[in-house]
C-alpha positions in Angstrom: 5.6 1.9 7.3 3.1 4.4 8.8 0.5 6.3 6.9 2.5 9.4 7.6 5.5 7.9 5.7 3.2 6.9 2.8 1.9 10.5 2.6 5.4 11.8 2.1 5.8 9.8 -1.1 4.8 11.0 -4.5 2.1 9.1 -6.4 4.7 7.3 -8.6 6.8 6.3 -5.6 3.6 5.2 -3.8 2.6 3.0 -6.7 6.1 1.4 -6.8 6.1 0.8 -3.0 2.7 -0.9 -3.3 4.0 -3.1 -6.1 7.0 -4.1 -4.0 4.9 -4.8 -1.0 2.5 -7.0 -3.0 5.4 -8.8 -4.6 6.9 -9.5 -1.1 3.5 -10.7 0.1 3.2 -13.1 -2.8 6.7 -14.5 -2.2 6.0 -14.9 1.5 2.7 -16.7 0.9 4.4 -19.0 -1.6 7.2 -19.8 0.9 4.5 -20.4 3.6 2.8 -22.9 1.4 6.0 -24.9 1.1 7.7 -24.5 4.5 7.1 -23.1 7.9 7.9 -19.4 8.2 10.2 -18.0 10.9 7.9 -15.0 11.3 4.3 -15.8 10.1 3.0 -12.4 11.5 4.9 -10.8 8.6 2.1 -11.7 6.3 -0.3 -9.8 8.4 2.1 -6.8 8.6 2.4 -6.7 4.8 -1.3 -6.9 4.3 -1.8 -3.9 6.6 0.9 -1.9 5.0 -0.7 -2.5 1.6 -4.0 -1.4 3.0 -2.4 1.8 4.4 -0.8 2.6 1.1 -4.0 2.1 -0.8 -5.8 4.3 1.6 -3.3 7.1 1.1 -3.5 6.6 -2.7 -7.2 6.9 -2.6 -6.9 10.1 -0.5 -4.6 11.6 -3.1 -7.0 10.6 -5.9 -10.0 12.2 -4.0 -8.0 15.4 -3.4 -7.1 15.7 -7.1 -10.8 15.1 -8.1 -12.2 17.4 -5.5 -11.1 20.7 -7.0 -12.7 19.7 -10.3 -16.1 19.1 -8.7 -15.8 22.4 -6.8 -15.2 24.4 -10.0 -18.2 22.7 -11.6 -20.6 24.0 -8.9 
């Protein structure tokens, strides 16, 4: 998923997507500890998708906090 696709989601949908990605990563790491994975690069892909999602979430939080600080000045 691209950052552009993450930006199209609402905050609640983004939170849910991040939870799902983290859950998938956990399951994949657990499987990797037991057996050899068919696609070990998937772990890296999931980590990067989580990072992209968290970046977009932080951007949204800063946008929401920004108008409050502008009004205070």
